[in-house]
VEXGURO-956796 format. One line per field, with one value per residue (C-alpha): residue number from 0; chain; x, y, z. Coordinates in steps of 0.5 Angstrom, whole numbers, plus 500, padded with zeros to 3 digits. Layout:
N
resi [NUM,...] $
chain [A,...] $
u [X,...] $
v [Y,...] $
w [Z,...] $
//
This chain:
201
resi [0,1,2,3,4,5,6,7,8,9,10,11,12,13,14,15,16,17,18,19,20,21,22,23,24,25,26,27,28,29,30,31,32,33,34,35,36,37,38,39,40,41,42,43,44,45,46,47,48,49,50,51,52,53,54,55,56,57,58,59,60,61,62,63,64,65,66,67,68,69,70,71,72,73,74,75,76,77,78,79,80,81,82,83,84,85,86,87,88,89,90,91,92,93,94,95,96,97,98,99,100,101,102,103,104,105,106,107,108,109,110,111,112,113,114,115,116,117,118,119,120,121,122,123,124,125,126,127,128,129,130,131,132,133,134,135,136,137,138,139,140,141,142,143,144,145,146,147,148,149,150,151,152,153,154,155,156,157,158,159,160,161,162,163,164,165,166,167,168,169,170,171,172,173,174,175,176,177,178,179,180,181,182,183,184,185,186,187,188,189,190,191,192,193,194,195,196,197,198,199,200] $
chain [A,A,A,A,A,A,A,A,A,A,A,A,A,A,A,A,A,A,A,A,A,A,A,A,A,A,A,A,A,A,A,A,A,A,A,A,A,A,A,A,A,A,A,A,A,A,A,A,A,A,A,A,A,A,A,A,A,A,A,A,A,A,A,A,A,A,A,A,A,A,A,A,A,A,A,A,A,A,A,A,A,A,A,A,A,A,A,A,A,A,A,A,A,A,A,A,A,A,A,A,A,A,A,A,A,A,A,A,A,A,A,A,A,A,A,A,A,A,A,A,A,A,A,A,A,A,A,A,A,A,A,A,A,A,A,A,A,A,A,A,A,A,A,A,A,A,A,A,A,A,A,A,A,A,A,A,A,A,A,A,A,A,A,A,A,A,A,A,A,A,A,A,A,A,A,A,A,A,A,A,A,A,A,A,A,A,A,A,A,A,A,A,A,A,A,A,A,A,A,A,A] $
u [879,883,882,889,886,881,883,885,893,897,891,890,890,890,893,889,892,889,884,876,876,882,879,873,877,881,874,871,877,878,870,872,867,872,879,884,887,894,899,907,908,902,899,891,888,881,877,874,868,863,858,863,865,858,855,853,857,851,847,839,836,834,827,825,830,828,834,835,839,845,849,855,861,863,870,876,881,880,882,875,871,874,871,876,878,877,878,882,882,889,890,889,882,877,874,867,869,870,864,860,863,862,854,854,857,853,860,862,870,874,882,886,892,899,899,897,900,895,896,890,882,876,870,863,864,870,865,860,865,868,861,860,866,864,863,868,873,872,872,878,882,879,882,888,889,887,891,897,895,892,894,890,886,884,878,872,869,863,861,854,852,859,857,862,862,868,868,874,877,879,875,880,876,883,884,876,877,883,880,874,879,883,876,873,879,878,875,868,866,860,861,864,862,867,864,867,866,865,867,872,878] $
v [064,065,061,058,054,050,050,044,043,041,043,038,042,041,045,047,042,036,032,033,026,026,032,028,022,026,029,023,019,025,027,034,039,043,044,050,051,053,055,052,057,054,061,061,062,058,053,047,044,039,043,045,038,035,041,038,031,026,026,026,020,019,017,024,028,036,037,031,035,035,038,042,037,038,041,035,039,043,050,049,048,051,058,064,069,066,070,067,069,070,065,071,072,072,065,068,073,066,063,069,069,062,063,070,068,061,057,051,052,058,057,060,064,067,073,069,062,057,054,051,051,052,049,049,042,044,049,043,038,044,045,037,036,033,037,033,034,042,042,038,043,049,046,045,052,055,051,054,061,061,054,048,049,056,055,051,049,047,046,044,044,048,054,054,057,058,059,063,063,071,077,080,083,083,075,074,077,073,067,068,070,063,059,062,060,053,049,047,053,057,062,063,066,067,069,070,064,067,063,059,062] $
w [731,724,718,719,725,721,714,711,709,705,700,694,688,680,674,668,664,669,665,668,669,673,677,678,681,686,689,689,692,698,699,697,694,690,688,687,681,681,676,676,682,686,685,685,678,679,682,680,683,683,679,674,673,672,668,661,663,662,656,656,655,648,650,654,651,650,645,641,636,640,646,647,648,655,657,657,662,668,664,660,666,672,675,674,677,684,690,696,703,708,713,718,716,722,721,722,716,712,714,712,705,704,705,702,696,696,695,698,699,700,698,703,700,702,697,691,693,696,703,705,704,708,706,709,711,716,719,720,723,728,730,731,736,742,748,752,747,747,755,755,750,754,760,757,755,761,765,761,762,770,773,773,779,778,772,772,765,763,755,753,745,744,749,754,761,765,772,775,782,782,779,774,768,764,766,764,757,756,758,753,747,749,749,743,739,740,734,736,741,739,745,751,758,764,771,778,782,789,795,791,794] $
//
């Protein structure tokens, strides 16, 4: 699968001039964890996250404050709190590569770009939702796509916890490879295995 297959689009963005308060409202309204920050030409220049917005935002209780002398005023605009520079990945990036980048970088959202222009976003939540897809829905998608490739009566499909087993009436290694690629390009599929069903011809 590629980033384009799972990314959220159109993507909600903010500009450096957006107030931190408004950015927080957008995150809360949509249930997002991060927002790409773009310039007037929709080019990616930063990202603002939940962590960026809540940092230094809440005063310590005076009764237990460790620093009663005061604290720095939190940033009022996205420009003052966002993370920049920020890396984006292309819509054609391998989904596994995007997932590794999220985990290795300990980040929760990856902007997806065409050049420097933001075209989508991928979050850890998108990966979790894909993994959580019902096996029945995954199986229906796999059957549909395989029917287009080899006909509706050629294949049997069984899915358990995202693991797909495909039975084929014919023994073509090339067709088995194509069927595996097709199945593993469907959201929610963890792995696909194709076998020849001897005696089904």
